N, C-alpha and C positions, 0 to 999 in steps of 0.2 A: 915714768909718767903716769899720773892718775888717770882713771877712766874718764873723769870729767874733761881732762885736757886732751885725751885721745879723741873723744867724741867732739870736743870743741874744734878740732882740726877740720871737721866736716861742715862747719858753718861759715857762710859768707854773710856779713852783717853791714847794714847801712847806718848812717847817722846824719845829723844836721850840722851845717856850718862849714866854714872854710878853714877851721882849725880843728884839731883832734878833740872830740868830746870826752867828758869824764866817763860816759857809758862805754865808749869803744875802748878806752884805756883799760877799764875794768875787765872787759871781755878778753882783751889781749893777755892780761896778767893772770886772771882767775881761770880762764878756759883755753888759752892758746888757740883762739879761733883761727880758721884757715886763712881768712882774708876779709877785705872790705870791698864794698861796691860804692863807687862815686856817682853822684847825680849832678844835675845843674846846680843844686843847692850847695854843693861842695866846691864849686869851681869859681876861682877868682882869676887874677892875672896868671900868666904862665909861671911867674916866680912864686906866687902864692900857692899854686898847685904843687910845684916842686917842693916847697917848704912843708906843705901838708904831707906829701908822700914820704919825705925824708923823716919827718917827725914820727909818722906811723912805724916806719922801719926801725928807727932808733928805739922806739918803745918795745917792738918785738925782739930786738937784739937784747935789750935789757931784761926782757922776760925769759930769755933763755932759748929762743927759737933756734932750731938747727938750720933751717932754711929761711929765706926772706918771706915776708907776708905776701900773699896774693893781693894785688890791688887791681881791681877790674872796673870796667866802664862800658856802657852801651855807646860806643862810638861807631855806629853804623854809617854815619854821614847822611846827608839829605834830611829826611823828616826826623830822624832820631840822631841828634848830635848834641853831645854834652859839653865839649870844650867851648870856651868863650873867646872873647876878643884877644887878639894877639897870637892866635893859632890859625892855621890855614883852613879855609872852607873847602872841603873835599866833596865831590858829587856823590849823591846817594845811589843805591843799587839800580833803580829803574832807569835813571838817567844814563848810567854806565851801560845798562842793558841796551839802551837805544843807540849806543855807538856801534854795537855788534862787533866790538874789538876787545877780545880777552886781554890784550896787552894793556888796555886802559884800566881794567880791573886790577891787574897786578901792580901797575904803577900807583894807582890810588891806594891800594892796600899797603904798599911799601911806604908811601909817604905818611899815611895814617900811623903806621907802626913806628916809624922814626920819631914822629912828634910825640906820640904817647910815651915811648921809651925815654925820650929826653926829659919828660915831666915826671918820671918815676912810676908810670903806670905800666905794669908788666903783662896785663891780660886784657884782651879786648873781647867783649861779648858779641862777636861778629865773625864771619858774615852770616846774614840770613840766607838760608838755602831753600826756603819755602817757595813753591811754584804758585804764582798768582793766577790760578785758573778759575777763580770766582770773582767776577767784576764787582760784586757787592760785599767783598770781604772788608770788614770795617777796621781791621787791625794790622793786616799785612800790606796789601796794596803796593804802593810805590817803594816799600821796604824790600820788595822782591826784585830780582833782576828781570823778571818777565814771566811769560806763560809757557814757553817752550822748555820742556824737561831738560834736554841736552844743552841748550844754551845756558840755562840757569846753572847746571852742573859745571860747565866750563868756566863761566864767569866766577862762580863761587870758589872753585879750585884755585883760580889765579889770584883772587882776592886773598884767600887764605895763605897761599904761598908767599905773596908779597909782604904780608904782615910778619910771617914767620922769618923771612929773610932779614927783616928789620929787628928781629930779636924779641918779638911779642907773641905771647900765647894767644891762640884763636879759639873760637867757639862756633860750631855749626848749630843753627837753631831754625825751627823748633821741632824736635824729633817726636813722632815720625812724619810730621808735616802739618802746617797750620794754614796752608794756602787756600784750601777749598772749604772755608767756613764763612758763615754769614753772621757769626756771633763773636764779640770781643771777649776773650777769656779773662780780661781784667774785670768784666762785669757779670759773666755767666759761664756755664759750661758748654762749649761747642761740641757738636757731635759730627763725625765724618763717617758716613756709612759705606764707604767703598769696600769691595772685597779684596782679598789678599793679592789676587792677580793684578788688579789695578794699582794697588799700593806699591807693589814691586816694580811695575812698569812705569810709574809716574812719580809719586811722592818720594819714594825711597832712593831713586836714582842719584840725585845729587849727594845724598849722604854716603852712598856706597862709593861713588867716585872720589869723594873727598877723604873718606876713610882710607882708601887705597893709596891716596897721595900723602898720607901722614897727618891726619886730623889730630889735634891736641885734646880738645874737649867737645862734648856735645850737650846741648841744653834740651831738656824734655819739654813737651807741650802739655799744657793743661787742657787737653782735648780728649774726648772719649771716642775710641775706635771699636765698635762692636765686633768687627772681624778679628780683632787682636785680643780682646779682653771679654771674658764671659760675664763677669760681674757688672751689672748695669750701672751706668753713670760713674764708672771709675776712670778718672783721667789717666792718660799715658804716664804721667809723673808718678802715679801711685800703683802702677800695674807691673807686677813681677813678670808677666808674660811679655810685656812690651820692653821693659828695661833690661831684664836678664835674658828672657827667652829670645826675643828678636834682636836686640842691639848687641848684647854680649855674645850670646851663643850662636845665633844664626848669621849675623853680619860680622862677627869676630872682632868687635871693637874692644880694645883693652886700654883705651885712654880714660880720661876723667869724664864722668857723667855728672852734670849739674842740673838742678831744677831751675825753672823760671822762678820769679818771686812767689813765695808761698803765702803772701798776703793778698794775692789776687783773688777776686771773688769766686772764681771757678773752684778754688780750694777753700778759702776762708768761709764762704757761705755754705759749704758742703760739710766735709769732715772737720774743718777748722785748721788754722795754721799750725798749731803745735802738734796735734795728732797727725796732720798731713806730713809734717817733717819726719816723724817717726815712721810712718807708712812708706814714705819715699825711700828712706834708707833701707827699710825692710825689702822694698821692691828691687833694690840694687844700685841706687844712685850713690855717688861719692860725696857730693856737696849739696847742701840745701841753702837756699837764699832767703833770708828774712831781711828785707831792705829798709824797714822803717821803724818798727815799734820795739823798743828795747826790752820790755818785759817778755815779749813773745820770743825774742832771741834767746834769752836765758832759759825760759821755760822749755823751749825746743831742745836745747842741749840736755837738760835734766830729764826730759821725757825719753830721749834716746838712751841715756845712761840707764834709766829704769828698765827699758826694754832689754838692754844687754844683761843687766843683773837678773832679769827673769828668764833669760834664754830665748826670748823672741827674736833677737838679733844676736848673732855670734860675735865673740871677740875677734875671731879670725876675719870676719867680714870687715870689721872696723880697721883692722891692721892692713888688709888688702887695699882698702880705700886710701889710707894714709900713704901706703907705698906708691899708689898711682899718682896721688897729688904731689908727693915729694919728687917723684921721678919727673913730672912735668915741670915743676919749678926748677929743678937742678939742670934741666936741659936749656933753660932760657936765662937764668939769672943766678947770681951768687952774692954773698955778703961783700965780697971785694968790689964787684961791679956797683952795687948800691952805694957803697962808700965813696967810690970814685966820682960819682955824679954830684958836683958841687954847685954848678950854675946852669942856667937854661942855655942850651945850645943855640947859636945864632941863626941856625936854619929854621927854627920854629917860627912859623908865620912869615917867613922871608918872602921877598919879591920873587925870587926864583921858584919857590914852591907855589906861590899864587899863580905865576905865569904857566907853570906846568899843568895845574888843575884847570885853568881857564881854557886851555886847548881841548881838554876833555869835555867841558861844558859846551863848547862850540860844536863838537862832534856828536853830542847827545841831544841837545835841545832840538825839537822836531817841528818843522813846518808840515802840518798834517794835510792841509788843503788851502786853496786860495792862492792865486798868483797876483794878488792885487798890488797896487802901487805902494811904494814906501812913503813914509811921511816926508813931505817936502820942507825945505828950509824955512819957508815963510808961513807954513801951516799953523793955525791955532789948534792945539791938540787938547782934548779932554780925556783925562785918565780917570777911570771909575774902578774902584776896588772895594770888596767887602772887608771889613775889619777881620783880622785873623781869628779863625776858629781852630780848635785843635781836634782833629778827627779821631785821635786815640789818646788814651791816658798815658801812653809811653812817650809822647812827644814833649819836647822841652818848650816851655812857654816864653822863651826869651827871643824868639825869632818871629818876625812879623811881616805882613803883606805891605805895610806902609813904606818899606825900603824901596819899592818900585818907583815911587814918586821921585825920590832923590836920584835914582839911577837914570830915569828918563829926563829929568831936568839937567843932568850932566851932559847929555848929548843933544838936547833940543831946547831952544830958547823960550818958546811960547807954550807952556803947559798949565792947564787948569786941572784941579784935582777935586774929586768928590769921593769921600770915604763913607761907606754905608755899614751901619750895624746890621748884620744878617737878620736879626729879629724884626727889623723895620723896613724890609724890602717893599712890602705891600704898600705902605704909606708913601714911600719916596719915589716909586716908579714914575708917576705922572710928572712930578716936579723935575726929575732928572731928564726925562725925555723932552720936556719943554725947553731945556737949556741947550739942546743939541744944535739948534740953528745958529748959535753964537760961535760954533767951532767948525773947522774944516775936516777934522779927522778924529775918530774916537778910538780909544784903547780901553778895553774892559777886561778885568781879571775875573776868572771864575774859580771858586773854591768848593769842589764837590757839588757842582750845580745839578748833577743828575739826581741828587738826593734832596734838592731844595727847589721846589716849583717856582718860587718867586724870582730866584736868580735866572732861571730859564726864561721866564716871562719878560724880565727886564732886557736881557740880551736880544731876544727876538724883536722886541719893540724898538730897540736902538737900531738894529739892522734894517727894520722896515722904514726908518726915517730917510733912507737913501744916501746917507753919508758913508764913507768908507769906515768900516768897523773892524778893527783887529781884536780878536778874542784870544786871550792867553789863559790856558788852563794851568794853574799853578800848583795843582795837586793831582787828583785823579785824571789820567788821560782819557777816561771814558766820557768826560765832558765833550771831547772833540767831535763825537758823533752827532751832537745836537745842533751844530751850527754850520751846515754846508754852504750857506750863503755869505759867510763872513768874508771880508776882504782878505784876511789871513787868519788861519786857525793854527795856533802854536801851543805846544805842550812843553812845559819846563820840568814837570814831575816834582818840583819842590819850590819853596819860596825862600831860598837862601840868597844872600847878597850877590854872589857871583852869578847865579842863574839870572837874577834881575838885570845885572850889568850887561850880560851877553844878550838877553832878549831885547833890552833897550837899544843896544847898538845895532841889532838886526832890524829893528823897526825903522831906523833911519838909514838903512842900507850901508852901515859901516862895517858889519860883520856878517858872514854867511853861516847859517846854522845847517847842520848836515845830518841830524839824527833821523832814525827810522823807528817807528813804533815797535816796541817789543811785546805788545799785546794786540789782540784783535778787537776792533770796535764793532759794536752791534750794528 
């Protein structure tokens, strides 16, 4: 195998479209890339997804691969969900955290793994094991199981084991912890200034426990930790002391280490994507992810080859990474298994799977405060919601708040709806409040209202009108602290269809919701 093809094994590449692109085909044949990452842009029907993954594997077989291609996806569920219609909606981490039942994490992980495997996706970039101990974290938030170190560790371990039992490789992220940041690493370089004692007692605990339980892969964080890295503004991804010193040597992890996407601004606007890939390998990672831009993917491989030829990176290190990657693949899949999967299994998106997950939603969605009356059969209800905004760049833009209107109309006859563009809250507040007298009961959704003064202002004015107002926080649970006088204050932690179905049923007293907050409200 040429050095270009050896180094190519260390690249995970993304591409556009629901069929294999010419660029990805070229990377498979010319460089033997380690794998591909799928996003919402690659996802069609379950059958189309299976046809895509099979075509990628056929191309890898034709190119002479010893083992199948890694095909990965960010199927965290909840806020970060890539699979589309025809697959089961599975609750996200914080909703599962609100159940306080590790068995739910395992069941959700197992079901996720089964459906991914049935579609030819063999590696999930989950679970998130970050601890959400910063209420203003713009990128983790509800992607975390909660704020308690040991609860997060237990939930993450069960989620990981559930996926592994379904035959899917897993990824702990984002090492050594992205929970206590107030900056999104997609946009800038976050800094976490905790000392070593604190990191070992808090952020590193879930990683340690999951490593002990048999973690497959760990994803690095594009976050700077001064306590771990002497060179200023060096993200963990590029830090030899973090990747090799802490993770490999101190924590004893000998599985696969992958980067987060190297096109994120924390890398791209600093050292640059291509140089960053080379530095990450130099630091000790096994796989670099370049998710979007084809020229950068090819340039990254050639940059690493050049570093090997100059002796900056040893051939032995490349070989060790290939060994780890192939060992992980061989544990979970084979060419025989890939070729056996000819059609989409009938359990994908099945009623049985939907029913299983709905029970978890009922156990996780949380009545935070207010014991007010439910909506009565003859009540005229006004539903008010902000047009969906995406709190982070990692979220998929196919899921929307408007689904709540459909779900509420399914369980109640008299529903009026007002949708608000979040940028126009100020102009619309007076008009909306003037319409309240035409209704008996108000339901209003908040979407990160703690960060948007006009959302807060609208809800408070609605409550002041004297009608029963049910407030539903459909993203950050920290909104719930703002409305103690609401008729009912409910947290769904996500705006998925099943979450809206369950909360709508609870509003008309058809379903009991049982969750308890996994974070502390101010």
